[in-house]
N, C-alpha and C positions, 0 to 999 in steps of 0.2 A: 754869661759869665765867660769872658775871654781866658781868664789865667786863674788857676786855681791857688790860693794862698795855703801853704803847706807848714803845719807845726811838726817837729820832729820830737817824739818822746823817747828819750834815752840819748845817749852820747858815746856809748862803746862801739866796738868793732863793727858790729851790724848797723849800727846808726850810720856810722861814717860811710859804710858801704851804700847805703840808702841814699844818703845826702849826696854822695858822688854820683849816682845814678839820677838823681832828679837834677842836679846842676849840669851835667854832661849831655844826657840823653833824653831830655824831657822838654818839649815845645809849651806844654799846656801848665806847666806847674812853675810856681816861685817859693822858693824857701824863704819863711817868714821868721820863725823862732824856735828855739829847742829848750827843753826843759829836762832835768833829771841826769844825775851822775856827775863825777868829778870832772870829766872831760868836756861838758858843756860848753864852758867860755871858750875853749880852744876850738872847738868844731864851729861854734858861732862865729868867731873870727875868721877861720879859714874859708868860710863859705859865705860871709857877710851877712849873718842871722843876727837877731836878737836873742838874748838869753833871758828866759823866764825863770823866777825863783820857785815855781810850783805848778803842778799840773793844773790847779785851778786857775792861775793866772794866765797861762797858755791857752787853756780853753775859753778863757773869757775875752780873747781877744777877738774883734770884730773882722780883722784881716786874715783870720786862719778858718779857711773853708773845710780843711782836711786834716787830719792827723795820720802820721806813719807811727806805729808803735813798734818799738824796737828795744824792748826791754826785757828782763828775766821773764820767763813764761809764766810762773806763778803769779805775778802781777796784771797781766794781759787782760783778765776778765774786769777788774775794778777800773781800769784805765779805758777800756773799750765803753763799758757801760756810763762812765762819767762823759766820755766823748760824745756818746749817743745823746745823753740828757742834755748837752749843749748843742746839740743839733749838727755835730761835726761828722763829715764822712769819714771812714776809718780805712786804715790798710795796715794790717797787723802782720807781723813777721811770724813765720812759722815756728814751733807748732802754736795754733789757735789758742790753745790753753792746756791745762795740765788733766782735765776731766772733763766728762761729756755734760755734766751737770752745767758747767762754766761755759762751755761753747753754747750750749742751748739758751743760757742767760743773755749771753753776749748777742747772739741772732735775734732773741726777742726784743731786747732794748733797741738794737737798730732798727728792727721793723717797726716798732712803737714810734720811734722818732722819724720814720720814713728816711732813713739815711743807708747809704751803702755800706756795707761791710764786705771787705775781701781779705784773703790770707795769702801771703807770697813767699817766696824763697829767693833772695837776691844774689846768692853767690853765683849763679849763672853770668852775672855782669862783671865779675872781677875779671882783670885782665889774663890771668892763668889759665882761668876756664874757657875765655873765648879763644884763647890761642891753642887750647886744647881740641875745641871743637873745629877750629879751622884745619888744624892737622888731620882730624879724623875726616871732615868734608873733602880734603885734598886727596885722602886715600894714602897719605904719607907715612901711616903707622900701621897699616894693615886693618883687617876686619876686627872692630871692637865688640868684645862681648859683655864687657863689665867695666867700669871705672872706679876708682878708689881715690880719694884724696886725704892727705893729712895736713892740718895746719899747724904751726908752733907759733906760740907768741909767749911773752913774759907775763906769767900770772898776775904778778903785781901790777901790771899795766892795765889788767881788764877791770874796767869799772863801767856802770851804766848809771 
C-alpha cells in the first residue's frame, strides 16, 4: 500500500487540527471522508474530502484504510470498536477513553481484528506551539521549567 486512505471521525477543533496535519505534514496519507458533527461539510470542503452521513457509512468505504477518531472522549470506545470490526486501523485522539474497561475493550477489539491502534495528541503541530518550541530551542526565552497554555474559542462554535 503506497498511500493510506484516512477517514476522519469528528469535525470539531481537534479534527480540523488532525486534518491540517495529515494534509500538510504527511506523505503517506490521503484524506478520504469525514463523518460526525455539524462542521463536517465545511471541513470536507476545505480539505477536498467526501462527507458521510454516518459512522457506518464511513467505515464501509473500501478506500478508507484507517480512521482518526477526534470526537468526545465518551464515544471513543464504541467508535474504535466499530472501526476494528470493519478492519480499519485506528488513530484516536487522547484521552483514549474515559475508563480503563473501555480502554481494555478497545485494545482487545483491535488485537482481535489484527489492526493497529494508536493514541495521539496533536496540539504539538499547531503553529503557536511549534513557534514556542523554536524559541526554546534557540534559547531566546531562557531555561524552561514548565509550560502552560490557554485556548479560547466561542463555545457555540464547538461541535463534533
